[in-house]
N, C-alpha and C positions, 0 to 999 in steps of 0.2 A: 504494500500500500504506500502511496505517496505520503509525504510528511503530514498532510492534513492541516486542520486549522486550530489545533489545540493551543489555547492561551494567546492566540493572535488577536482576539476580539473580546472586548469587555462590554457588558451591558451598562450603559450610562444612566438610563432611567426607564421606568415602566409605569403604565397606567392601565386601569381596567374599570369598566362601568359595573354597576350592579346588574346582574343578569336576571331575566324574568320576563314578565308580560309588560313591556315598556310601551303601553298605549300612548303615553304622553310624548313620545319622541319618535322621530324618523331616523333613518340611517345617518344623516348629516349631524343631527344633535348627539347621537351616540358616539360618533367619531370625535366630535369636539370634546365630549366628556372624558373619554379615555386619553386623548391627546393632551388635554390640559394638565391632568395629573402627571402624565409621562414627562412633559416638558418641564414642569416645576421640579420633578424629581431629578431630572438630568442636569438642572442648574445651567441651562444654556438659553439662548434666544432662538426663535424660529429661523432667523436668517443664517444660523450656523449649520442647519441641516442641508446637506448637499445632494441627497437623492432619497427617494422613498419607494417602498413596495406596498401595494394595496391588495389585501386578500379578501375576496368575497365570493361565495360559491353560487348562490342562486340569484342571477342578475335581475330576475323579475321582481325581486323583493325591494324595489325602489332604488336600485343602484345603477344598473346598466352594465354594459360590457367593457367600457373604457376605464382608464385610471383618473379621468377628469373629476369625478365626484370627490375624490380625496383631495386633489389639488384645490378645488373650489371651496369645499367645506372648511378646510384648514387655512385657506389663503396662503398656500405655500409659495415661496418666492421664485416662481418660474424655474423650478428645478425638474429634473427628469423623474417621472413617476410611472411605475409599471404595475399593471393589474395582473395578478396571478390567481389561478384556481386549480386545485388538485383534490377534489372531493373533500372529505373531512380533514385532510392534511393541509388545507388551504392556508390557515394561519401560520403554521410552521413553515410553509413554502414561502410566505412573505418574509418571515424572519430569516430564512436561509438566504434569500436574495440580498437582504441588507447586510448580513454577516459576511457573505462571500465578497460583496463589494468592498467592504472595509479590509478584509483579509488580503484581498488582491492588491490593495493600494489604489483602487479606482476612486475612492473618496475617503474622507476622514471621519465623517459623521453621517449615519444613515438612519432612516426611520422605517419601521415595519408596523403596519396597522391592519387589523382584521375587524370586520363588522358583518353582522347578519341581522336582518329585520324580518323574522319569520312569522310572527303572530298575525300581522295584518293581512297576510296573503292566504291564510288557511293552510300553510305548508304542512304536509303530512296527511292531508285529507283530499287534496286535489290531484288528479292523476297526470296533469299536463304541465307541472311546474318544474323548472330548473333541471338539475342533473338527471332527474328521473325520466326525462323525455328524450325524443330523438329516435331515428330509425334503428340504430344499433341496439338500444335498450328494448325497443318494441319487438325486435326480432329475437333477441336472446332470452329475455325474461319478461314477457308482457304482463304476467300475473303475479310476479314476485313482490312480496312485501318485506320490509326490513325485519319485523319480528319473525316472520316465517323463515326467512333466510338464516337468521342467527339461531332460531330454534333447531334447525337441522344441524348446525354446528354442535349444539348441546347433545343431540341424539347421537351423532357420530362419535363424539368424545366419550360418552357413556358406554357405547357399544364397544369401542376399541379397548377401553381400559377396564371393562367389567364393573362399572360403577352402578350400584343400585339406584333406581329412580328416586327413592326417598333420600338417599345420601346426596345425590346430585342436587336435589331441590333444597336440602338443608345448607349445602355449601353455597348455593346461589343466594339464599336468604341471608347468610352471614355476610356475604359481600355487600348486599344492598343495605343491611342494617348498619354496617360499619360506615358506609358513605353517608347515610342519613345522620348518624351521630356526629360525623365530622362537619357536615353541612350546617348543622344546627349551631355550630360555633362560628360560622362565617357570615358576617353582615352583608356581603355582596352576593351570597348564594340565592338561587331561585327558590329552592325548597329548603326550609329551615325547621323541620319537625322530625324529631327522632321517631323511629318505628322499630318495633320488636321483631325478632326472628319469627315468632308465632304469627304476628299480624301479616308478615310478608308471605309466609307459607299458606295462610288461609285466604289470601286475596284471589280475585278472579283470574283465571288463566287467559292469556292473550294468544299465545301459540306455544303449546307444550314443548319444553318444560317451563317456559317463561310466563310468569304472572305479571300482574299490574306493576308491582314494585321492582320488577327486573328490567324495566324499560326506562330509558331517560326521556325527559319531556322535550317540549319545543320551546325555545327561549329566544329572546332578543338580547343583543349585547355587543360590546366592542372592547378590544384590548390593543395596547400599543407598546412598542419597545424602541428605544433609541440606542444605537450601538456605535462604538468607536474603538480605537486601539487602547490598550492598557496605559500606554505612555500619555496619550491625550487625556484619558480619564483621570490620571494622577494630577495632571496640570490643572484640571477643572475642579476636582474635589479634594486635592491635597495629597501629599505623599503618604499620609497616615490613614487615608480613607480605605475602608474595606471594599474590595471590588469583587464582582461576580464575573467570571469569564466563561466563554464557550469552550467546552472540551471536545465536543464532537457533534456533527450533524450528518445524518445519513438518510438516504431515501431509497426505497425499493418498490417497483411497480410490477404487477402481474404481467407475465409474458404469454399467458394462455396455457401454461403447463397444467394448472389446476383443473382445467376443463377437458381433460382427456388425454394429455400428452405425457403423463407420468403416473406414478403409483400413489399420488396424493389421495388420501382417504376422507377428506372433508373434516378432519378432527383438529386441525391446527392451521396457522397462517404461514405459508411459505415466506411471504415478504417480511414478516416480523423477524423470523429466524435469520434471514439474510442480513437485513438492515442492522439488527442488534449486534451481530457478530462484528460487523464492520465498525459500528460505533464504539464498541468496547476496545477494539484495537486502536482506533484513533485517539480515544481518551486515555489509553494506557491502563485499562481496568482488566485485571486477570480473573477476579472472582466477584461477579456482580452481587451475589447474595451477601457477601461480607463487606464489600466496598461501597455499595450504594447506600446513601442515608435515607432516601425517600424516592417516591415515584408518583407520577400522574400518568395513568394509562387510559386508553380509549374505551371506557366502559359505556358504550352506547347501549349495551345490554350486559347484565351481570355475567352471563356466560362468556362474553368477549374478554372481560377482565380475567376470569378463571383460566381460560386457555392461554391468554397472553403471559401469565406468570411462568408457564412452561416455555413459551416461544421466546421469552427474554432470558432463558437459561437460569432462572432463579429457583423455581420449583423443579424437582425431577419429573420426568415424563410420567404422567399418570398419577402424580401425587399432589397436584395443585389443589384439588378439592379438599384433601385432608388438611393441607396447610391453611386454607381459608377458614375451615372450621376451627382449627387450633389457634387462630388469631395471629398468624405470622405477619399478615398485612394490616393489622389494626394500627391505630395511631401510636399505641404503646408496644407494638410488636417488633419483630426482627427487622422488617423492611416496610415501614409505613407507606401505605398507598392510598391515593385520593384524600390527602390530608385536608383539602379544602372542600371536599364533597364530591369531586369528580364531575363528569358529565351528568351523572345520575342526579346530583343535587345542586351543584353550582349552575349547571345548565349547559346547553349545547347549541349556541348560535354558531353555525358551522364555520364561517370565516374567522371567527374570533377564538375558537376553542384552543387551537395550538398555542397561541400567544398567551392565553389565559393560564394554561398549564405552566408555562415558563414563568409567568408572573408569580405564581405560588412558590416555585422553586427559588426565585429571586428574593421574595419576602423572607422565606425561611432562612436562606443563607446569610441574610443581613440582620436576622433576629427581629423582624418586624411583623411576625404573624400573629401576635396577640395571644388569645386564649388557646390557639391550636399550635403554638410554637414548639418545635422539636428541640431537643437538647443537642447543641453543637453539630449540626449537619455539615457535611463536607461536599458530597456530590448528590445531584438530583437528576433523574431521568424523566423525560416526557416521551409519550408514545401516542401517535395518531394513526388511526386506521380508517381509510375511506373506501366505500364500496361494499362488497359482499364477501363472504369467505372464499368464493370461487373467482373473484375478479376485484382486485383492490390495490390500494397504494398504502404503504406504511412509511411513516417518517419518525425518526428517532433523534432526539437531542439530549445531550448531556451537558450540564452546567455545573460549576463548582466554584469554590473560593479561589481567588487568584493569589498565588504566593510568590509570583516572580519579582 
């Protein structure tokens, strides 16, 4: 592998809106809200930003296909702005663009911002919106739903590893209960009510084995990051300032193998296994279970989180369901996961989710996470998964304390 970007880029500032049903705001207002916090945190002026990357997934949600909405909404000073979209990895894709621009020397200070305004459009209920439309999708899976697709993942996992249906259901309930408990401590989370394992197991089934509390909701929101070099960050914030640097960024997209060109059995995500191995190599992490302090993974459904624990090489294959029940991923567990509530409870405005995950890692590493603050975290991993088990994109980022 090439040298990569480890410690070449520091996060200068971040911002995030409250996620939820933001009927009072459109995309522009949400962008301004996250950017205002981000700019103040970075301790710079708007004129210092030299380039920007804008992530939004569903253009019909009041944004459109170009990057102009970001430039106009923030009154950016005639700098280059690029719109990116990569399913649910859209936010991290915007972050990747800004980070690579700084790491390459193309600019000194760059902005990444993601936004999604889903509630006003009825997203999730209308068949002709956004990434779910188009000839390719109509041809390959005209009747597929997200809960149905990920329910098949759960069935395949249980069959492969011989997991009893009740054991699987209890493991999934522990995952969701943990996320609800964490989200209740987060003032920016969409869902802030703790739920018991028993309540989750007794809830209505959406697509077996997934019940109501196994599915993330539909949210509005925005998140932003400003990045620069560690040297510039020190000049702005002082030589004694604690910095968060980017250790790795990796992306893997389905090539078609999952749909008939390999021995893939539907019980795991090829892309996550590929991207995570590359990310660990780039970050210099040999044993993720011991070295990672915390994670934010793509829990669009509880079963996705369960399978991801194995695809990230933290739980042994076939053992993640036991680790979830045993509390390995609880906030006081061995590797805390979804410390801010995750997609399940913080919310999932598609274009913002990837940056929102990094926002939590950033707060934790700087000791700013309040009631949910972990003790002395060193490295944080974020994981986005867009698409379905059989056709998807996976994005991994690893950030940590800068000690250079």
